[in-house]
Every structure is written in C-alpha cells, then in structure tokens.
C-alpha positions, 0 to 999 in steps of 0.5 A: 701828482708828479710823475718823473722819468730818467733816461731808461736802462734795462733795469730803470723803473718806468716811472721814477719820482726821483729823476728828471720830470716828464714834459707837462702834457705827458704827465697830464695824459698819464694822470688820466690814462693810467690813474692807478699806475702803469699796467705791464702790457707786454703785447697788443693785437688790434684789428679792424677795417681800413682804407689805403689810398693809392694814386688818390684812390681810396681802396677798402680793406682790413688789417690786423696789427700785432705788437710786441711793444717796444720790441717788434710788430707784424701787420697784415693788411688786405685790400678788397671787398667782402671775400674778394681780395685784390692785394695783401700786404705785410709790414713788420719789424723783427730782430731790428729788421724791417720789411714792407710787402705790397702784392709782389713788391717787397722792400728791405734795407736800412731805410725800411728798418728805420721806418719800421722802427718808428712805426713800432714806437708810434704805437709803443709810446702809448704804453709807458711800460714799453719805454724801459724796453728801449735803453736810453729813451728820453723825454724832452719838454717843448711846450704845453702842446708838444713833447720830444722823445729821443729813441736810440736806434742803431748807432744813433738816435731818432727823434719824434714829437708827440702832439697834444690838443690844449683845448681837448682831452689829455690824450695825445693826438699825433706822433710825428717823425722824419722817416724814410719812405722808400729805399734810396730816398730822403727822409720825409715827415711822417705823421700818425694821428690818434683819434676817437680814444676809448677805454677797451679792456681797461686801457685807454686807446685811440680806436682810429689811426690816420697816417699821412706822409708830407707832400701827399694829397691827403692821408695814406691810411685810415684804420678803425680799430674794432677789436683789441687784445692786450697781452696777446700771443703775438710772437708766433707771427714773427716767424712769418716775418723772419721768413719773408725777410730771409726770402727778400734778401735771397730774391732780386727785387721785383720792379714796382 
C-alpha cells in the first residue's frame, strides 16, 4: 500500500495517491490505524483522571478535552480529590485565539495563541481527515523514526516532529514542537508523549498522554483517557471559551 499526500487546500483529498509520498513511518502507521481508509471524524471528546505537577508536587484531578479536530478545542481541568476541588482550569483555542486559565490566573496573547494552536494539532494529527482542514499542511520525511510536519499559522509556519519507535508498534510515540510557555517568554521545546494505544469506538487512540516542557524536572501533565466519544457535539462548549477570552481582554491580569 502506497499512501501519498499533497500540500493540502480546502478541497484537496486527504489521501492522494498521485502526489508526493508521505514519510515512511507515517505510511506504516496509517496502514495499521486506518486499514480501510480514513473515517471522517469531525470531533472528539475524551476524559479521565490526571495528575498535574506544580513545583515538583504532583496533584491529582480529572479533565475533559473537547476537540473540533483541526479547528479548535476546549479543555476543562480540575485539581482535587473526590468531591473536593482545589483548582479549576480552562485551556482553549477558538476562532484562532487561545486562552489558559488556572484558578484566578488567566493568560491571553499571541504566545498563548501559538501554544494552543500546537496543542490542538498534537491531537488533530492523529486523525488524517483533519489534515485537509489546515490548508498548506505539509509532511516532510526525516528518517525511519521521525516525520516533520509544517503547520501554517498566522502569517508564518510552525513545525512539529512526530516520533515513532522502530522497535515497537507502528503508532506515533510523541509530538514535539517549540512552543511559548508564558506571555513574553521565549519558545521552549514542548513534548506530548502518546502511550498505551488501544482501539476504542473503532479508532486506534493513545489512552495516556504525558506532557513535558524542556528544562523542567519531569513531566507537567499525565492523563489517562477512560472515556472517548468520536463526533461528539463539542461546539456548545466553545461559547464558554469565547466568553472567557472576551472577559480576559477586558480585565487587567491578576498577578500569579
């Protein structure tokens, strides 16, 4: 099986056998994950327990992430035990704008937009039908364990690397990119590890995601996915993010 892809436009087929070949590790993955071709998955809702590390201390909680694949997402995070909640968080990317809110601290700005865009594509890349929703997305071969993806963003292009394990299953093991960590700061290497792949609702998905910032003392987030719903109605949640973004733009930032 030879699967190929062109630089995408709004009308380009996702998989096009007449154009430039995909990197070999991507082809191997698609042959296993989508053996009958790609299903048109528009959206995805996942939820489960998680841990977030702050100042070397792991704090338990849970989260629900809702993706309009290739377009936007809204993630609700809660830190606490049982019915007791210590902190709530919101992370979102809607209408090309990002927001991060942890407790009373809310951040918006071009750096947050860029970081949220990459977080969106760390998930959306796992669904080939999402690729055509970003005109100009391109795959570039690196070697048997890595594939570079170019993601048009704003007036430029962000790049990420999809990693594969040559000695393991064909599924991707991680996505890496240079992402802004804070407003006003430099880009930092950011890595999302995909682990514990399983078949759910007919789809091959990682059921564990571990997020790490370069220079930190270990991962920042470790989430186990216990519930997954493809083509869920996620758009109503986007209005909450829009309201939060509008409110953040009107309100002076609260010191951390």
